[in-house]
C-alpha positions as CSV (number, residue, x, y, z in Angstrom):
1,X,110.6,56.0,-30.8
2,X,111.0,59.8,-30.8
3,X,107.6,61.5,-30.4
4,X,106.5,65.0,-30.9
5,X,103.0,65.4,-29.3
6,X,100.9,68.4,-30.2
7,X,103.9,70.8,-30.6
8,X,103.2,74.5,-31.1
9,X,106.1,76.8,-32.0
10,X,106.3,80.2,-33.6
11,X,109.3,82.1,-35.0
12,X,109.0,85.9,-35.0
13,X,105.2,85.7,-34.7
14,X,105.0,83.2,-37.5
15,X,103.4,79.8,-36.6
16,X,105.8,77.2,-37.7
17,X,104.1,74.3,-35.8
18,X,100.5,74.2,-34.6
19,X,99.4,71.1,-32.6
20,X,101.9,69.1,-34.7
21,X,102.5,65.5,-33.9
22,X,105.1,63.1,-35.4
23,X,106.7,59.8,-34.5
24,X,110.2,59.1,-35.7
25,X,111.9,55.7,-35.6
26,X,114.7,55.3,-33.1
27,X,116.9,53.6,-35.7
28,X,117.8,54.0,-39.4
29,X,117.5,57.0,-41.7
30,X,114.5,59.3,-41.9
31,X,114.6,62.0,-44.6
32,X,112.5,65.1,-44.2
33,X,111.5,66.9,-47.4
34,X,109.4,70.0,-48.2
35,X,109.5,73.5,-49.6
36,X,111.8,76.2,-48.1
37,X,110.3,77.8,-45.1
38,X,107.9,74.9,-44.2
39,X,109.7,74.3,-40.9
40,X,112.3,71.6,-41.6
41,X,115.2,73.4,-39.9
42,X,112.9,74.4,-37.0
43,X,112.1,70.8,-36.5
44,X,115.8,69.9,-36.3
45,X,116.3,72.8,-33.8
46,X,113.5,71.5,-31.6
47,X,114.9,67.9,-31.7
48,X,118.4,69.3,-30.9
49,X,117.1,71.3,-27.9
50,X,118.2,74.6,-29.5
51,X,114.6,75.8,-29.4
52,X,111.7,74.9,-27.1
53,X,108.1,74.3,-28.1
54,X,105.6,76.8,-26.7
55,X,103.3,73.8,-26.0
56,X,103.3,70.1,-26.4
57,X,106.1,67.7,-25.6
58,X,109.0,65.8,-27.2
59,X,109.9,62.4,-25.8
60,X,112.3,59.6,-26.6
61,X,115.3,61.8,-27.4
62,X,118.7,60.3,-26.4
63,X,121.0,62.2,-24.0
64,X,123.4,63.4,-26.8
65,X,122.2,64.8,-30.1
66,X,124.5,65.8,-32.9
67,X,123.6,68.4,-35.5
68,X,125.0,69.6,-38.8
69,X,123.6,73.0,-39.7
70,X,122.9,74.3,-43.2
71,X,125.9,76.6,-42.7
72,X,129.2,74.9,-42.3
73,X,130.1,76.6,-39.0
74,X,133.8,75.6,-39.2
75,X,136.3,77.2,-36.9
76,X,138.2,79.5,-39.3
77,X,141.4,79.5,-37.2
78,X,141.6,75.7,-37.3
79,X,142.6,73.3,-40.1
80,X,140.2,70.8,-41.5
81,X,141.9,68.1,-39.3
82,X,141.6,70.1,-36.1
83,X,138.0,71.1,-36.9
84,X,137.1,67.4,-36.9
85,X,139.4,66.5,-34.1
86,X,137.4,68.7,-31.7
87,X,134.7,66.1,-31.6
88,X,136.5,62.9,-32.9
89,X,138.7,62.5,-29.8
90,X,142.0,62.2,-31.6
91,X,143.8,63.5,-34.6
92,X,144.1,59.9,-36.0
93,X,140.3,59.4,-35.8
94,X,139.7,62.8,-37.4
95,X,142.0,61.9,-40.2
96,X,140.0,58.7,-40.8
97,X,136.8,60.7,-41.1
98,X,138.4,63.1,-43.5
99,X,139.5,60.1,-45.6
100,X,136.0,58.8,-45.6
101,X,134.8,62.1,-46.9
102,X,137.4,61.9,-49.8
103,X,139.5,64.7,-48.3
104,X,142.9,63.0,-48.0
105,X,145.6,65.6,-48.5
106,X,143.4,68.5,-47.2
107,X,144.1,67.9,-43.5
108,X,146.2,71.0,-43.1
109,X,143.9,73.3,-45.1
110,X,142.0,76.1,-43.4
111,X,138.3,76.6,-44.2
112,X,139.1,79.6,-46.4
113,X,141.3,77.5,-48.6
114,X,138.6,74.9,-49.3
115,X,135.8,75.0,-51.9
116,X,132.2,75.1,-50.6
117,X,131.7,71.4,-51.2
118,X,135.0,70.6,-49.4
119,X,133.9,72.7,-46.4
120,X,130.6,70.8,-46.4
121,X,132.4,67.5,-46.3
122,X,134.6,68.7,-43.4
123,X,131.4,69.7,-41.6
124,X,129.9,66.3,-42.4
125,X,133.0,64.5,-41.1
126,X,132.8,66.5,-37.9
127,X,129.1,65.6,-37.4
128,X,129.6,61.9,-38.1
129,X,132.6,61.8,-35.8
130,X,130.6,63.1,-32.9
131,X,129.6,60.4,-30.4
132,X,125.8,60.8,-30.0
133,X,122.6,58.8,-29.9
134,X,120.8,60.8,-32.7
135,X,122.3,62.7,-35.6
136,X,120.5,65.6,-37.4
137,X,121.8,66.6,-40.8
138,X,120.4,69.8,-42.5
139,X,121.1,69.5,-46.2
140,X,124.4,67.6,-45.8
141,X,125.1,67.3,-49.5
142,X,124.7,71.0,-50.4
143,X,127.4,72.0,-52.9
144,X,128.6,68.4,-53.6
145,X,129.0,66.7,-56.9
146,X,126.5,63.8,-57.6
147,X,129.4,61.3,-57.9
148,X,130.6,62.3,-54.4
149,X,127.1,62.1,-53.0
150,X,126.8,58.5,-54.3
151,X,130.1,57.6,-52.5
152,X,129.3,59.4,-49.2
153,X,125.6,58.5,-48.8
154,X,126.4,54.9,-47.7
155,X,128.6,56.1,-44.9
156,X,125.7,58.0,-43.5
157,X,123.3,55.1,-44.1
158,X,125.5,52.7,-42.3
159,X,126.4,55.0,-39.4
160,X,124.6,52.8,-36.8
161,X,122.6,55.4,-35.0
162,X,119.3,57.1,-36.0
163,X,119.8,59.9,-38.5
164,X,117.3,62.5,-39.6
165,X,118.2,64.2,-42.8
166,X,116.7,67.4,-44.3
167,X,116.9,67.3,-48.1
168,X,115.2,69.0,-51.1
169,X,116.2,66.1,-53.3
170,X,114.2,62.8,-53.6
171,X,117.3,61.4,-55.3
172,X,119.4,62.0,-52.2
173,X,116.7,60.5,-50.0
174,X,116.7,57.4,-52.3
175,X,120.5,57.1,-52.0
176,X,120.3,57.2,-48.2
177,X,117.4,54.7,-48.1
178,X,115.1,54.7,-45.1
179,X,111.9,56.5,-44.7
180,X,110.9,59.7,-46.6
181,X,108.5,62.1,-45.0
182,X,107.1,65.0,-47.1
183,X,105.7,68.2,-45.5
184,X,104.2,71.5,-46.4
185,X,103.6,74.7,-44.4
186,X,103.9,76.8,-42.5
187,X,102.5,75.7,-40.2
188,X,104.1,72.3,-41.0
189,X,101.9,69.5,-41.9
190,X,102.4,66.1,-43.6
191,X,101.6,65.8,-47.3
């Protein structure tokens, strides 16, 4: 179980969390939903160790945590295949992940040559290829067609490690299955 106990955290003098506590399962899918600016991305940043709480503690995190940001953050000088291979361990494994994301034939394309939805799928392939004990996905389906989302959601659901997904869509959360947590804020609080 991953636990946040009485976390307080501010971003540019704005309280994002104030004595916030939450327990997250150490398996399966947990979807986090809420309005823009309520603290969802800040929650992922705290869980990834990219930000530190001002008070309180986070326990139960695995040694390696993977994260997919809202922005694609692809290396522009590398092809889709090489972007994924950076974490996949081999070009062959990277190719398999691109195939799973319905990107066969795009292995040699550079990020600037791909549509927004295609770049998003390369980013998702890279996140899923990373060997970690917890995966954090911030709006992984942004810019994707509904039919693609229906094909890709089961790949995330069956990934075999705990996955926390930020989404604005209850439909996406339903496709992924698992637990849906709704929040409001700031400061963030459960609805």
